[in-house]
FITORTI-200590 format. One record per residue: residue number from 1; residue in one letter; x, y, z of N, C-alpha, C in turn. Coordinates in steps of 0.2 Angstrom, whole numbers, plus 2048, in hexadecimal, padded with zeros to 3 digits. Example, Ala and Ser with C-alpha at 12.3 -4.5 7.8 and 13.67 -1.06 7.14 Angstrom:
BEGIN
(node 1; "A"; (842; 7E4; 827); (83E; 7EA; 827); (842; 7F0; 827));
(node 2; "S"; (840; 7F5; 823); (844; 7FB; 824); (840; 800; 827));
END
This chain:
BEGIN
(node 1; "M"; (804; 7FA; 800); (800; 800; 800); (804; 806; 800));
(node 2; "K"; (803; 80B; 7FC); (807; 811; 7FB); (805; 816; 801));
(node 3; "S"; (80A; 81A; 803); (809; 81E; 808); (803; 823; 807));
(node 4; "T"; (802; 825; 801); (7FC; 82A; 7FF); (7F5; 826; 800));
(node 5; "E"; (7F5; 81F; 7FF); (7EF; 81C; 800); (7EE; 81B; 807));
(node 6; "L"; (7F3; 81A; 80B); (7F2; 819; 812); (7F0; 820; 815));
(node 7; "S"; (7F3; 825; 813); (7F1; 82C; 815); (7EA; 82E; 814));
(node 8; "E"; (7E7; 82C; 80E); (7E0; 82D; 80C); (7DC; 829; 810));
(node 9; "K"; (7DD; 823; 812); (7D9; 81E; 816); (7D9; 821; 81D));
(node 10; "F"; (7DF; 823; 81F); (7DF; 826; 826); (7DB; 82C; 827));
(node 11; "M"; (7DB; 831; 822); (7D7; 837; 822); (7D0; 836; 821));
(node 12; "F"; (7CE; 831; 81D); (7C7; 82F; 81D); (7C5; 82C; 823));
(node 13; "G"; (7C8; 828; 827); (7C6; 825; 82D); (7C6; 82B; 833));
(node 14; "L"; (7CB; 82F; 832); (7CB; 835; 837); (7C5; 83A; 836));
(node 15; "N"; (7C3; 83B; 830); (7BD; 83F; 82E); (7B7; 83C; 830));
(node 16; "L"; (7B6; 835; 82F); (7B1; 832; 831); (7B0; 832; 839));
(node 17; "A"; (7B5; 831; 83D); (7B5; 831; 844); (7B3; 838; 846));
(node 18; "I"; (7B5; 83D; 843); (7B3; 844; 845); (7AC; 845; 844));
(node 19; "K"; (7AA; 843; 83E); (7A2; 844; 83C); (79E; 840; 841));
(node 20; "R"; (7A0; 83A; 843); (79C; 836; 848); (79C; 83A; 84F));
(node 21; "L"; (7A1; 83C; 851); (7A2; 840; 857); (79D; 846; 857));
(node 22; "I"; (79D; 84A; 852); (799; 850; 852); (792; 84E; 852));
(node 23; "E"; (790; 848; 84E); (789; 846; 84D); (787; 844; 854));
(node 24; "K"; (78B; 840; 857); (789; 83D; 85E); (788; 843; 863));
(node 25; "S"; (78C; 847; 863); (78C; 84D; 867); (786; 851; 866));
(node 26; "A"; (784; 852; 860); (77E; 856; 85E); (778; 853; 860));
(node 27; "L"; (777; 84C; 860); (771; 849; 862); (770; 84A; 86A));
(node 28; "T"; (775; 84B; 86D); (774; 84C; 875); (775; 854; 877));
(node 29; "D"; (775; 858; 872); (776; 85F; 873); (77C; 861; 877));
(node 30; "D"; (781; 85E; 875); (788; 85F; 878); (78B; 865; 875));
(node 31; "T"; (791; 867; 878); (795; 86C; 874); (79C; 869; 874));
(node 32; "L"; (7A0; 86B; 86F); (7A7; 868; 86E); (7AB; 86E; 86E));
(node 33; "V"; (7B1; 86D; 870); (7B7; 872; 870); (7BB; 871; 86A));
(node 34; "I"; (7BC; 877; 867); (7C0; 877; 861); (7C5; 87D; 861));
(node 35; "R"; (7C9; 87D; 85C); (7CE; 883; 85B); (7CC; 886; 854));
(node 36; "D"; (7CC; 88D; 854); (7CB; 890; 84E); (7D1; 891; 84A));
(node 37; "K"; (7D1; 894; 845); (7D7; 896; 840); (7DC; 89A; 844));
(node 38; "Q"; (7DA; 89E; 848); (7DE; 8A3; 84C); (7E1; 89F; 852));
(node 39; "G"; (7DF; 899; 854); (7E2; 896; 859); (7DE; 896; 860));
(node 40; "N"; (7D8; 89A; 85F); (7D4; 89B; 865); (7D0; 895; 867));
(node 41; "I"; (7CF; 893; 86D); (7CB; 88D; 86F); (7C4; 890; 870));
(node 42; "K"; (7BF; 88C; 86D); (7B8; 88E; 86E); (7B4; 887; 86F));
(node 43; "E"; (7AF; 889; 873); (7AA; 883; 874); (7A4; 885; 870));
(node 44; "V"; (7A2; 880; 86B); (79D; 881; 866); (798; 87B; 867));
(node 45; "P"; (791; 87D; 866); (78C; 878; 866); (78D; 873; 860));
(node 46; "A"; (78D; 86D; 862); (78E; 867; 85D); (789; 868; 857));
(node 47; "K"; (783; 86A; 858); (77E; 86B; 853); (781; 871; 84E));
(node 48; "E"; (784; 876; 850); (787; 87B; 84C); (78D; 878; 848));
(node 49; "L"; (791; 874; 84B); (797; 871; 848); (794; 86C; 842));
(node 50; "L"; (78F; 869; 844); (78C; 864; 83F); (78A; 867; 839));
(node 51; "K"; (786; 86D; 839); (784; 871; 834); (78A; 873; 82F));
(node 52; "N"; (78F; 876; 833); (795; 878; 82F); (798; 872; 82C));
(node 53; "Y"; (799; 86C; 82F); (79C; 867; 82C); (799; 864; 826));
(node 54; "E"; (792; 864; 826); (78E; 861; 821); (78E; 866; 81B));
(node 55; "N"; (78F; 86D; 81C); (78F; 871; 817); (796; 871; 813));
(node 56; "K"; (79B; 86E; 816); (7A2; 86E; 813); (7A2; 867; 80F));
(node 57; "Q"; (79E; 863; 810); (79E; 85C; 80C); (79C; 85D; 805));
END
């Protein structure tokens, strides 16, 4: 297996895990802690993150 294939599979799995975490958190009205592009730490409702995540797909 080439390293690019392995990297693609790894990124696919990582993105799937992130999506599942956001979806599960949104179902229970939880918030998640994220870092924005400026490096600031924020607590964001999972439902808001899910909307943004789905719009990027």
